[in-house]
KOLTIMI-298755 format. One record per residue: z, x, y of N, C-alpha, C, O, CB in turn; residue in three letters; residue number from 1. Coordinates in nm, 2 decimals, padded with zeros to 4 digits, m for minus. Glycine has a CB too. Example, Ala and Ser with C-alpha at 12.3 -4.5 7.8 and 13.67 -1.06 7.14 Angstrom:
REM residues 2
[[00.78,01.32,m00.57],[00.78,01.23,m00.45],[00.78,01.32,m00.33],[00.85,01.42,m00.33],[00.90,01.13,m00.45],'ala',1],
[[00.71,01.28,m00.22],[00.71,01.37,m00.11],[00.79,01.29,00.00],[00.80,01.34,00.11],[00.57,01.41,m00.06],'ser',2],
//
This chain:
REM residues 111
[[03.36,16.65,m04.30],[03.40,16.68,m04.17],[03.53,16.61,m04.13],[03.54,16.56,m04.02],[03.29,16.65,m04.07],'met',1],
[[03.62,16.60,m04.23],[03.74,16.53,m04.20],[03.81,16.60,m04.08],[03.82,16.72,m04.07],[03.83,16.54,m04.33],'ala',2],
[[03.86,16.51,m04.00],[03.94,16.56,m03.88],[03.85,16.60,m03.76],[03.90,16.63,m03.65],[04.02,16.68,m03.92],'gly',3],
[[03.72,16.60,m03.78],[03.63,16.63,m03.67],[03.63,16.52,m03.56],[03.65,16.40,m03.60],[03.49,16.65,m03.72],'ala',4],
[[03.62,16.55,m03.44],[03.62,16.45,m03.33],[03.50,16.36,m03.35],[03.38,16.41,m03.37],[03.61,16.52,m03.19],'glu',5],
[[03.52,16.23,m03.35],[03.40,16.14,m03.37],[03.31,16.14,m03.25],[03.35,16.15,m03.13],[03.45,16.00,m03.40],'pro',6],
[[03.18,16.13,m03.28],[03.08,16.12,m03.18],[03.06,15.97,m03.16],[03.04,15.89,m03.26],[02.95,16.19,m03.21],'arg',7],
[[03.05,15.92,m03.03],[03.02,15.78,m03.01],[02.87,15.77,m03.00],[02.80,15.85,m02.93],[03.09,15.73,m02.87],'arg',8],
[[02.81,15.68,m03.07],[02.67,15.66,m03.07],[02.63,15.51,m03.04],[02.69,15.42,m03.09],[02.61,15.69,m03.22],'val',9],
[[02.54,15.50,m02.94],[02.50,15.37,m02.90],[02.35,15.36,m02.91],[02.28,15.46,m02.87],[02.55,15.33,m02.75],'cys',10],
[[02.29,15.25,m02.95],[02.15,15.24,m02.96],[02.10,15.10,m02.93],[02.18,15.00,m02.93],[02.10,15.28,m03.10],'phe',11],
[[01.98,15.08,m02.90],[01.92,14.95,m02.87],[01.80,14.92,m02.96],[01.73,15.01,m03.00],[01.87,14.94,m02.72],'leu',12],
[[01.79,14.79,m03.00],[01.67,14.74,m03.07],[01.65,14.61,m03.02],[01.73,14.55,m02.94],[01.70,14.74,m03.23],'leu',13],
[[01.53,14.55,m03.05],[01.50,14.41,m03.00],[01.47,14.32,m03.12],[01.38,14.34,m03.20],[01.37,14.42,m02.91],'lys',14],
[[01.55,14.22,m03.13],[01.53,14.11,m03.24],[01.44,14.01,m03.19],[01.44,13.97,m03.07],[01.67,14.05,m03.28],'val',15],
[[01.35,13.97,m03.27],[01.25,13.86,m03.24],[01.32,13.73,m03.20],[01.41,13.69,m03.27],[01.15,13.84,m03.35],'arg',16],
[[01.27,13.67,m03.09],[01.34,13.55,m03.04],[01.34,13.44,m03.14],[01.44,13.36,m03.15],[01.26,13.51,m02.91],'ala',17],
[[01.24,13.43,m03.22],[01.24,13.32,m03.32],[01.32,13.35,m03.45],[01.33,13.27,m03.54],[01.09,13.30,m03.36],'asp',18],
[[01.39,13.47,m03.45],[01.47,13.51,m03.57],[01.61,13.53,m03.54],[01.69,13.57,m03.62],[01.41,13.63,m03.63],'arg',19],
[[01.65,13.50,m03.41],[01.79,13.52,m03.37],[01.90,13.45,m03.45],[01.99,13.52,m03.50],[01.81,13.48,m03.22],'leu',20],
[[01.88,13.33,m03.48],[01.98,13.25,m03.56],[01.99,13.31,m03.70],[02.10,13.33,m03.75],[01.94,13.10,m03.56],'ala',21],
[[01.88,13.34,m03.76],[01.89,13.39,m03.90],[01.95,13.53,m03.90],[02.02,13.57,m03.99],[01.75,13.39,m03.96],'glu',22],
[[01.92,13.61,m03.79],[01.97,13.75,m03.78],[02.13,13.74,m03.78],[02.20,13.81,m03.84],[01.92,13.82,m03.66],'tyr',23],
[[02.18,13.64,m03.70],[02.32,13.63,m03.69],[02.38,13.58,m03.82],[02.48,13.63,m03.86],[02.35,13.52,m03.58],'arg',24],
[[02.31,13.49,m03.89],[02.36,13.45,m04.02],[02.36,13.56,m04.12],[02.46,13.58,m04.19],[02.27,13.34,m04.07],'glu',25],
[[02.26,13.64,m04.12],[02.26,13.76,m04.22],[02.37,13.85,m04.19],[02.43,13.91,m04.28],[02.12,13.83,m04.21],'arg',26],
[[02.41,13.87,m04.06],[02.52,13.97,m04.03],[02.65,13.90,m04.04],[02.75,13.97,m04.04],[02.50,14.02,m03.89],'his',27],
[[02.66,13.77,m04.06],[02.79,13.71,m04.10],[02.82,13.73,m04.24],[02.93,13.70,m04.29],[02.78,13.56,m04.06],'ala',28],
[[02.72,13.77,m04.32],[02.74,13.79,m04.46],[02.67,13.92,m04.51],[02.59,13.91,m04.61],[02.69,13.67,m04.54],'ala',29],
[[02.70,14.03,m04.45],[02.64,14.16,m04.50],[02.69,14.18,m04.64],[02.80,14.16,m04.67],[02.68,14.27,m04.40],'val',30],
[[02.60,14.23,m04.72],[02.62,14.26,m04.86],[02.74,14.36,m04.87],[02.75,14.46,m04.80],[02.50,14.32,m04.93],'trp',31],
[[02.84,14.33,m04.96],[02.95,14.42,m04.98],[02.91,14.56,m05.01],[02.97,14.66,m04.97],[03.04,14.37,m05.09],'pro',32],
[[02.80,14.58,m05.09],[02.76,14.72,m05.13],[02.70,14.79,m05.00],[02.70,14.91,m05.00],[02.66,14.72,m05.24],'asp',33],
[[02.64,14.71,m04.91],[02.59,14.77,m04.79],[02.71,14.82,m04.70],[02.71,14.93,m04.64],[02.50,14.67,m04.71],'met',34],
[[02.81,14.73,m04.69],[02.93,14.77,m04.61],[03.00,14.90,m04.67],[03.04,14.99,m04.60],[03.03,14.65,m04.61],'leu',35],
[[03.00,14.90,m04.81],[03.06,15.02,m04.87],[02.98,15.14,m04.85],[03.04,15.25,m04.83],[03.07,14.99,m05.02],'ala',36],
[[02.85,15.13,m04.85],[02.76,15.25,m04.82],[02.78,15.30,m04.68],[02.78,15.42,m04.66],[02.61,15.21,m04.85],'ala',37],
[[02.79,15.21,m04.58],[02.81,15.25,m04.44],[02.94,15.33,m04.43],[02.95,15.43,m04.37],[02.81,15.13,m04.35],'leu',38],
[[03.04,15.27,m04.49],[03.17,15.34,m04.48],[03.17,15.48,m04.55],[03.22,15.57,m04.50],[03.28,15.25,m04.55],'ser',39],
[[03.11,15.48,m04.67],[03.10,15.61,m04.74],[03.02,15.71,m04.67],[03.04,15.83,m04.68],[03.04,15.59,m04.88],'ala',40],
[[02.92,15.67,m04.59],[02.83,15.76,m04.51],[02.90,15.81,m04.38],[02.84,15.89,m04.31],[02.70,15.69,m04.48],'ala',41],
[[03.01,15.75,m04.35],[03.08,15.80,m04.23],[03.06,15.71,m04.10],[03.10,15.75,m03.99],[03.04,15.93,m04.20],'gly',42],
[[03.01,15.59,m04.12],[02.99,15.50,m04.01],[03.13,15.43,m03.98],[03.18,15.36,m04.07],[02.88,15.39,m04.03],'trp',43],
[[03.19,15.46,m03.87],[03.32,15.40,m03.83],[03.31,15.32,m03.70],[03.22,15.34,m03.62],[03.42,15.51,m03.82],'arg',44],
[[03.39,15.22,m03.69],[03.40,15.14,m03.57],[03.26,15.09,m03.53],[03.22,15.09,m03.41],[03.46,15.22,m03.45],'asn',45],
[[03.18,15.04,m03.63],[03.04,15.00,m03.61],[03.04,14.86,m03.57],[03.10,14.77,m03.63],[02.96,15.02,m03.74],'tyr',46],
[[02.97,14.83,m03.46],[02.95,14.70,m03.41],[02.81,14.68,m03.36],[02.74,14.77,m03.32],[03.05,14.68,m03.29],'ser',47],
[[02.76,14.55,m03.37],[02.64,14.51,m03.32],[02.66,14.40,m03.22],[02.74,14.31,m03.25],[02.54,14.47,m03.44],'leu',48],
[[02.60,14.40,m03.11],[02.61,14.30,m03.01],[02.47,14.25,m02.98],[02.37,14.32,m02.96],[02.67,14.36,m02.87],'phe',49],
[[02.45,14.11,m02.98],[02.32,14.05,m02.97],[02.32,13.96,m02.84],[02.40,13.87,m02.83],[02.28,13.98,m03.09],'leu',50],
[[02.23,13.99,m02.75],[02.21,13.91,m02.63],[02.11,13.79,m02.67],[02.04,13.81,m02.76],[02.16,13.99,m02.51],'arg',51],
[[02.12,13.68,m02.59],[02.04,13.57,m02.62],[01.89,13.59,m02.62],[01.81,13.52,m02.68],[02.07,13.46,m02.53],'asp',52],
[[01.85,13.70,m02.54],[01.70,13.73,m02.54],[01.66,13.82,m02.65],[01.54,13.87,m02.65],[01.67,13.79,m02.40],'asp',53],
[[01.75,13.86,m02.74],[01.72,13.94,m02.85],[01.75,14.09,m02.84],[01.74,14.17,m02.93],[01.57,13.94,m02.88],'gly',54],
[[01.80,14.13,m02.72],[01.85,14.27,m02.71],[01.97,14.29,m02.80],[02.07,14.22,m02.79],[01.88,14.30,m02.56],'leu',55],
[[01.95,14.39,m02.89],[02.06,14.43,m02.98],[02.12,14.56,m02.94],[02.04,14.66,m02.93],[02.01,14.43,m03.13],'leu',56],
[[02.25,14.57,m02.92],[02.31,14.69,m02.89],[02.40,14.73,m03.01],[02.49,14.65,m03.05],[02.40,14.68,m02.76],'val',57],
[[02.38,14.85,m03.06],[02.46,14.90,m03.17],[02.55,15.01,m03.12],[02.52,15.09,m03.04],[02.37,14.94,m03.29],'gly',58],
[[02.67,15.01,m03.18],[02.77,15.11,m03.15],[02.84,15.16,m03.27],[02.88,15.07,m03.35],[02.87,15.06,m03.04],'tyr',59],
[[02.86,15.29,m03.29],[02.94,15.34,m03.40],[03.00,15.47,m03.36],[02.96,15.53,m03.26],[02.85,15.36,m03.52],'leu',60],
[[03.09,15.51,m03.44],[03.15,15.65,m03.42],[03.14,15.72,m03.56],[03.16,15.66,m03.66],[03.30,15.63,m03.38],'glu',61],
[[03.11,15.85,m03.55],[03.10,15.93,m03.67],[03.10,16.08,m03.63],[03.06,16.11,m03.52],[02.97,15.90,m03.74],'thr',62],
[[03.16,16.16,m03.71],[03.17,16.30,m03.67],[03.03,16.37,m03.67],[03.01,16.46,m03.59],[03.25,16.38,m03.77],'pro',63],
[[02.93,16.32,m03.75],[02.80,16.38,m03.76],[02.70,16.27,m03.78],[02.68,16.23,m03.89],[02.80,16.49,m03.87],'asp',64],
[[02.63,16.23,m03.67],[02.54,16.12,m03.68],[02.42,16.15,m03.77],[02.38,16.06,m03.85],[02.49,16.08,m03.54],'phe',65],
[[02.37,16.27,m03.76],[02.26,16.31,m03.85],[02.29,16.30,m04.00],[02.22,16.25,m04.08],[02.21,16.45,m03.82],'ala',66],
[[02.41,16.35,m04.03],[02.46,16.34,m04.17],[02.48,16.19,m04.21],[02.45,16.16,m04.32],[02.59,16.42,m04.19],'ala',67],
[[02.54,16.11,m04.12],[02.56,15.97,m04.15],[02.43,15.90,m04.17],[02.42,15.82,m04.27],[02.64,15.90,m04.04],'ala',68],
[[02.33,15.93,m04.09],[02.20,15.87,m04.11],[02.13,15.92,m04.24],[02.07,15.84,m04.32],[02.10,15.91,m04.00],'gln',69],
[[02.15,16.04,m04.27],[02.09,16.10,m04.40],[02.15,16.04,m04.52],[02.08,16.01,m04.62],[02.10,16.25,m04.40],'ala',70],
[[02.28,16.02,m04.52],[02.35,15.95,m04.63],[02.30,15.81,m04.65],[02.28,15.77,m04.76],[02.51,15.95,m04.61],'ala',71],
[[02.28,15.74,m04.54],[02.23,15.60,m04.56],[02.08,15.61,m04.60],[02.04,15.52,m04.69],[02.24,15.53,m04.42],'met',72],
[[02.00,15.70,m04.56],[01.87,15.71,m04.60],[01.85,15.73,m04.75],[01.75,15.70,m04.81],[01.79,15.82,m04.52],'ala',73],
[[01.95,15.80,m04.81],[01.95,15.83,m04.95],[02.01,15.72,m05.04],[02.01,15.73,m05.16],[02.03,15.96,m04.98],'ala',74],
[[02.05,15.61,m04.97],[02.12,15.50,m05.04],[02.02,15.39,m05.08],[01.94,15.34,m04.99],[02.23,15.44,m04.95],'ser',75],
[[02.02,15.35,m05.20],[01.93,15.24,m05.25],[01.95,15.11,m05.18],[01.86,15.04,m05.14],[01.94,15.22,m05.40],'asp',76],
[[02.08,15.08,m05.16],[02.12,14.95,m05.10],[02.06,14.95,m04.95],[02.02,14.85,m04.90],[02.27,14.93,m05.10],'val',77],
[[02.07,15.06,m04.88],[02.02,15.07,m04.75],[01.87,15.05,m04.75],[01.82,14.98,m04.66],[02.05,15.21,m04.68],'asn',78],
[[01.79,15.10,m04.84],[01.65,15.08,m04.85],[01.62,14.93,m04.86],[01.53,14.88,m04.80],[01.59,15.16,m04.96],'ala',79],
[[01.69,14.86,m04.95],[01.67,14.72,m04.97],[01.71,14.64,m04.84],[01.64,14.55,m04.80],[01.76,14.67,m05.09],'arg',80],
[[01.82,14.68,m04.78],[01.87,14.61,m04.65],[01.76,14.63,m04.54],[01.73,14.53,m04.47],[02.00,14.66,m04.61],'trp',81],
[[01.72,14.75,m04.52],[01.62,14.78,m04.42],[01.49,14.70,m04.44],[01.43,14.65,m04.34],[01.59,14.93,m04.41],'gln',82],
[[01.45,14.69,m04.56],[01.32,14.62,m04.59],[01.34,14.47,m04.56],[01.25,14.41,m04.51],[01.29,14.63,m04.74],'ala',83],
[[01.46,14.42,m04.58],[01.48,14.28,m04.55],[01.50,14.25,m04.40],[01.46,14.15,m04.35],[01.61,14.23,m04.62],'glu',84],
[[01.55,14.35,m04.33],[01.58,14.34,m04.19],[01.46,14.37,m04.10],[01.45,14.31,m03.99],[01.69,14.42,m04.15],'met',85],
[[01.36,14.45,m04.15],[01.25,14.49,m04.06],[01.18,14.37,m04.00],[01.14,14.38,m03.88],[01.15,14.57,m04.15],'ala',86],
[[01.15,14.26,m04.07],[01.08,14.15,m04.00],[01.15,14.09,m03.88],[01.09,14.01,m03.81],[01.04,14.05,m04.10],'pro',87],
[[01.28,14.11,m03.87],[01.35,14.06,m03.76],[01.33,14.13,m03.62],[01.36,14.07,m03.52],[01.50,14.06,m03.79],'phe',88],
[[01.27,14.25,m03.63],[01.26,14.33,m03.51],[01.13,14.34,m03.45],[01.02,14.33,m03.52],[01.31,14.47,m03.54],'phe',89],
[[01.12,14.36,m03.32],[01.00,14.39,m03.24],[00.98,14.54,m03.23],[01.08,14.61,m03.24],[01.00,14.32,m03.10],'glu',90],
[[00.86,14.58,m03.22],[00.82,14.72,m03.19],[00.88,14.83,m03.27],[00.93,14.93,m03.22],[00.86,14.75,m03.05],'ala',91],
[[00.88,14.81,m03.40],[00.92,14.92,m03.49],[00.81,15.02,m03.53],[00.84,15.13,m03.57],[00.98,14.86,m03.62],'leu',92],
[[00.69,14.98,m03.50],[00.57,15.06,m03.52],[00.57,15.12,m03.67],[00.54,15.24,m03.69],[00.57,15.18,m03.42],'asp',93],
[[00.60,15.03,m03.76],[00.60,15.07,m03.90],[00.72,15.14,m03.96],[00.73,15.16,m04.08],[00.48,15.16,m03.92],'gly',94],
[[00.82,15.17,m03.87],[00.94,15.23,m03.92],[01.04,15.13,m03.96],[01.03,15.01,m03.92],[01.00,15.32,m03.80],'ala',95],
[[01.13,15.17,m04.05],[01.24,15.08,m04.08],[01.34,15.07,m03.96],[01.34,15.16,m03.88],[01.32,15.13,m04.21],'ala',96],
[[01.41,14.96,m03.95],[01.50,14.95,m03.83],[01.59,15.07,m03.81],[01.61,15.12,m03.70],[01.59,14.83,m03.84],'pro',97],
[[01.65,15.13,m03.92],[01.74,15.24,m03.90],[01.66,15.37,m03.86],[01.72,15.46,m03.80],[01.82,15.27,m04.03],'asp',98],
[[01.53,15.37,m03.89],[01.45,15.49,m03.85],[01.41,15.48,m03.70],[01.38,15.58,m03.64],[01.33,15.50,m03.93],'glu',99],
[[01.42,15.36,m03.65],[01.38,15.33,m03.51],[01.50,15.35,m03.41],[01.48,15.35,m03.29],[01.33,15.19,m03.49],'ala',100],
[[01.62,15.38,m03.46],[01.73,15.40,m03.38],[01.72,15.53,m03.30],[01.70,15.63,m03.36],[01.86,15.40,m03.47],'val',101],
[[01.73,15.52,m03.17],[01.73,15.64,m03.08],[01.86,15.63,m03.00],[01.87,15.55,m02.91],[01.60,15.64,m02.99],'arg',102],
[[01.96,15.72,m03.03],[02.08,15.71,m02.96],[02.06,15.73,m02.81],[01.98,15.81,m02.76],[02.18,15.82,m03.01],'pro',103],
[[02.14,15.65,m02.73],[02.14,15.66,m02.59],[02.23,15.78,m02.55],[02.32,15.82,m02.62],[02.19,15.53,m02.52],'leu',104],
[[02.20,15.83,m02.43],[02.29,15.94,m02.38],[02.41,15.89,m02.31],[02.40,15.81,m02.22],[02.20,16.03,m02.28],'thr',105],
[[02.52,15.93,m02.35],[02.65,15.89,m02.29],[02.67,15.96,m02.16],[02.66,16.08,m02.15],[02.77,15.91,m02.39],'glu',106],
[[02.69,15.88,m02.05],[02.70,15.94,m01.92],[02.85,15.92,m01.87],[02.88,15.98,m01.77],[02.60,15.88,m01.83],'val',107],
[[02.93,15.83,m01.93],[03.06,15.81,m01.89],[03.14,15.75,m02.00],[03.09,15.67,m02.08],[03.07,15.72,m01.76],'phe',108],
[[03.27,15.79,m02.01],[03.36,15.74,m02.11],[03.50,15.74,m02.05],[03.54,15.84,m01.99],[03.36,15.81,m02.25],'his',109],
[[03.58,15.63,m02.07],[03.72,15.62,m02.03],[03.80,15.59,m02.15],[03.78,15.49,m02.21],[03.74,15.52,m01.91],'leu',110],
[[03.89,15.68,m02.18],[03.99,15.65,m02.29],[04.09,15.55,m02.25],[04.18,15.52,m02.32],[04.05,15.78,m02.34],'asp',111],
//
């Protein structure tokens, strides 16, 4: 989908209060092959914001979020990363963190 208008995607997750410091440390050193997989899957301008109470806000841009998610789901490095990250989160109900992502509805945007 080269040249397609990117879709802005925002989502929320909750990091366990007792794992905040380690979560920050892990994201200061994301595996290079995980970064490459995200880029190859079409995740652009991807950011994570973490509040002191554990609220995690994720933001990315991609022409096709479903395709970007599917590409990551097919990636071995993503499976390993999600397995390592799952214990950091609250209320996943058995899902991997990336499977628990539910995009928020955009109600306003200013360029």
